[in-house]
N, C-alpha and C positions, 0 to 999 in steps of 0.2 A: 455734485461729484463729477469730475471730468473722466473722460474715457481713459486717460493715462493713469490716474490714480486707481481706477477700477482694475485695470490690467495689472498694475503693480501689486495690488492686494491679492488677486488671483494667483499670481506667480509666487508670492510669499507664502500663501496657504499651501500650495502644492509642494514647495520646497520644504516647509516645516513638517508637513504631513508625511513625507517620505523618509525623514530622518528619525521620527519618533516611533516607528513601528517596532513592536517587540520582536526579539529573535525567536524564530520558530524552532521547535524541537526537530532534530534530524530524523528523517524517515528512512527506513522503518526503525522504530525504537524498541521493538521486541521481536522474538522469532516469528517467522512466517510459517503457517501450516497449510499444506496442500492436501486436500482430501481426494482420494481416488475411489470412485464408487465400484471398483472391480476387485477381484481376488488378487492377493499378493503373488508375485512371480510371473504375472502375465506381461504381455507386451506393453500395455498402458502403464503398468507399475514400473517397468524397467526404464521406459522413456522418461517418465516423470522423475525418477531418481537421478537420471543423467542431467536433466534440466535443473533440478534442485541443487545438484552439486555445483553447476556453473553459476547459478544465482547466489549461492553461498559465497563463492569466490569473488564475484563482482560486487555484491552488496555489503559483504562483511558481516552479515547477520545469518544465524542458523536458519535453514529452510528444512522443515520437517515434513516428510511424506507419510500420510496415514491411509491405510487401506480399510475401507468399510464396505464390504461386498454384501449383496443381498437386497431383496425387495425391489429390484429394478432401479436402484439408486435412491430409494426412499430412506434407507438407513443412513446413508452418507448425507443426504439433504437434512435430515433431522439433526444429525451431529453438527452440521454447520449452523443451523438455526439456533441451537443451544448456545453457541458462542456469541451471537449478536445480541 
């Protein structure tokens, strides 16, 4: 096998490999949930809701803010772990 035929084979493999890749699902495909480990109505909650509104507008997907206060953030952490 000559160097030229080897290079042609590599180029052909790269070209064919890039055109046969399956189309990926658009991201994100479902609503985004943001968990705030503090009480509703506080500064963290208000800032998170403003950011969520902007994310909804830019991504085109609903962004949901959920407040789970208590336990020094343990309750919110357990909530997130249940989703994964």
